[in-house]
C-alpha positions in Angstrom: 0.0 12.7 -5.0 -3.1 12.2 -7.2 -3.1 9.6 -10.0 -3.2 12.3 -12.7 0.5 13.0 -11.8 1.5 9.4 -12.6 -0.7 9.0 -15.7 0.9 7.1 -18.7 -0.4 6.9 -22.2 2.3 5.1 -24.2 0.2 2.0 -24.8 -2.5 2.1 -27.4 -5.4 0.0 -26.1 -7.0 -2.4 -28.5 -10.7 -2.3 -29.5 -13.1 -5.2 -29.3 -12.8 -5.9 -33.0 -9.0 -6.5 -32.8 -7.8 -10.0 -32.9 -6.7 -12.0 -29.9 -3.4 -12.6 -31.7 -2.7 -8.8 -31.6 -3.5 -8.8 -27.9 -1.2 -11.9 -27.3 1.6 -10.0 -29.1 1.1 -7.0 -26.8 1.3 -9.2 -23.7 4.5 -10.8 -25.2 6.1 -7.4 -25.6 4.9 -5.7 -22.3 5.5 -6.6 -18.7 1.8 -6.3 -17.6 -0.6 -8.8 -16.1 -3.6 -7.1 -17.6 -4.3 -4.8 -20.6 -7.3 -2.5 -21.2 -9.8 -2.8 -24.0 -11.3 0.5 -25.2 -14.0 1.2 -27.8 -14.3 4.8 -29.2 -12.7 6.1 -26.0 -15.0 4.2 -23.7 -13.3 1.7 -21.4 -14.7 -1.8 -21.8 -12.6 -3.7 -19.2 -9.3 -5.5 -18.8 -8.2 -8.9 -20.0 -5.7 -11.0 -18.1 -2.5 -12.2 -19.8 -3.0 -15.6 -18.2 -6.5 -15.9 -19.8 -5.5 -14.5 -23.2 -2.7 -17.1 -23.5 -5.3 -19.8 -23.8 -7.6 -17.9 -26.3 -7.7 -18.7 -30.0 -5.5 -16.1 -31.8 -7.7 -15.8 -34.9 -10.8 -14.8 -33.0 -11.7 -11.2 -32.0 -11.5 -9.7 -28.5 -15.3 -9.2 -28.7 -15.8 -13.0 -28.7 -14.2 -13.1 -25.3 -16.2 -10.2 -23.6 -17.2 -12.6 -20.9 -13.5 -12.6 -19.7 -13.3 -8.8 -19.3 -12.6 -7.7 -15.7 -14.2 -4.4 -14.8 -11.7 -2.6 -12.6 -10.3 0.9 -12.9 -9.4 4.0 -10.9 -10.3 7.7 -11.3 -7.8 10.3 -12.3 -8.7 12.2 -9.1 -7.9 9.4 -6.8 -4.7 9.3 -4.7 -1.8 6.8 -4.5 -3.2 5.1 -1.4 -6.5 4.3 -3.3 -4.4 3.0 -6.2 -2.4 0.7 -4.0 -5.6 -0.8 -2.6 -6.9 -1.4 -6.1 -3.6 -3.0 -7.2 -3.8 -5.4 -4.3 -7.5 -6.1 -4.6 -7.4 -7.0 -8.3 -3.9 -8.6 -8.3 -2.7 -6.5 -11.2 0.3 -4.3 -12.0 -1.7 -2.0 -14.4 -4.7 0.1 -13.5 -6.8 1.8 -16.3 -7.6 5.4 -15.4 -11.0 7.0 -16.2 -12.2 10.5 -15.9 -15.6 11.6 -14.5 -17.2 10.9 -17.8 -16.0 7.3 -17.7 -13.6 7.9 -20.6 -10.3 6.1 -20.7 -7.5 8.6 -20.2 -4.5 6.3 -19.6 -3.1 4.0 -17.1 -0.8 3.8 -14.0 1.6 1.0 -13.3 2.4 -0.5 -9.9 6.1 0.1 -10.2 5.7 3.9 -10.4 3.4 4.0 -7.4 5.8 1.9 -5.4 8.7 4.2 -6.5 6.7 7.2 -5.2 6.1 5.4 -1.9 9.8 4.6 -1.4 10.6 8.3 -2.0 8.1 9.5 0.6 9.5 10.7 4.0 7.9 7.7 5.7 10.4 5.4 4.1 13.2 7.7 2.8 13.9 9.9 5.8 15.9 8.8 8.8 13.9 8.1 11.9 12.6 5.4 14.3 9.6 3.1 13.7 7.4 2.1 16.6 4.6 -0.4 16.6 2.0 0.3 19.3 -0.9 -1.8 20.5 -4.1 -0.5 22.2 -7.8 -1.4 22.2 -9.4 -0.2 18.9 -12.0 1.8 20.7 -9.3 3.6 22.8 -6.6 4.6 20.4 -6.4 8.0 18.7 -4.2 9.3 15.9 -4.4 12.8 17.4 -3.3 11.5 20.8 -0.4 9.6 19.2 0.7 12.7 17.3 0.4 14.8 20.5 2.5 12.4 22.5 5.2 12.5 19.8 5.2 16.2 19.5 5.3 16.9 23.2 8.5 14.8 23.3 10.1 17.1 20.8 9.7 14.8 17.8 7.8 14.9 14.5 5.5 12.3 13.0 6.8 11.2 9.6 4.0 8.6 9.1 1.3 6.9 11.0 -1.1 4.1 10.0 -3.3 1.3 11.3 -1.1 -1.7 10.4 -3.3 -4.5 12.0 -6.5 -5.3 13.9 -6.6 -8.4 16.0 -9.4 -9.3 18.4 -10.4 -5.6 18.8 -6.7 -4.6 19.5 -5.3 -2.1 17.1 -1.7 -2.2 15.9 -0.4 1.2 14.9 2.9 1.8 13.2 4.4 5.2 13.7 7.6 6.6 12.2 9.1 9.5 14.2 12.1 11.8 14.1 12.8 11.1 17.8 15.4 13.1 19.6 14.7 11.5 23.0 13.5 8.1 22.0 13.5 6.4 25.4 11.4 9.2 26.9 8.9 8.9 24.0 8.5 5.2 24.6 7.8 5.8 28.3 5.2 8.5 27.4 3.3 6.0 25.2 3.2 3.5 28.1 1.8 6.2 30.4 -1.0 6.7 28.0 -1.8 3.0 27.9 -0.1 2.0 24.7 1.8 -1.3 24.6 5.2 -1.2 22.7 5.2 -4.2 20.4 8.5 -3.4 18.6 11.9 -3.9 20.1 14.2 -1.0 20.7 17.8 -0.9 22.1 17.1 2.5 23.6 14.2 1.2 25.7 15.3 1.3 29.3 12.0 -0.2 30.5 12.6 -3.3 28.4 16.2 -3.5 29.4 15.3 -3.3 33.1 12.7 -6.1 32.6 15.3 -8.3 31.0 17.9 -7.6 33.8 15.3 -8.5 36.4 14.4 -11.7 34.5 18.0 -12.7 34.3 18.5 -11.9 38.0 15.4 -14.0 38.9 16.7 -17.0 36.9 20.1 -16.9 38.6 18.3 -16.7 42.0 16.1 -19.7 41.2 19.1 -21.7 40.0 21.0 -21.2 43.3 
């Protein structure tokens, strides 16, 4: 999904010559952390609702240009790039610009999250596995090959962590023979971080541990 598909234009951005009081009223009526300032179709930046609350209402927005935050996203970007921008700038509204740097609308965090929850990675039934392997050794193509050779399909796969050169990879699969898939990952040098009831390897380890504890307590 590209951002153009989620573009909204129901808010009329204020120009720099508008009053702070008008902007404060917008923040009072709208559930957004930031609002864009646009002059003759050209994006000037965003103002934070927290900042605006302390500004003098009878002054113009132009008198507070120093508080403008210059973040935005292109209408050709995708939802993953949008999520990164939402997180980086701690906002729930992103202004959207075209290639000519003209303001064309905005996207809100809620609509992007709604799209994410409707994606097969979250919406479809399946099993989620967290794998660990040295960063230099793991391969998404290898992971997909292991899954598919076990008769499953990859519903999603991403790098979910990096700790001391060890990569954590989260995979969602439509596994039909889940235990066999886990054993295949181990044969290829992947450590299974997540816990699974179907994992006979883990079950055997736990049974041996319990047996050893009983033996030592005799």
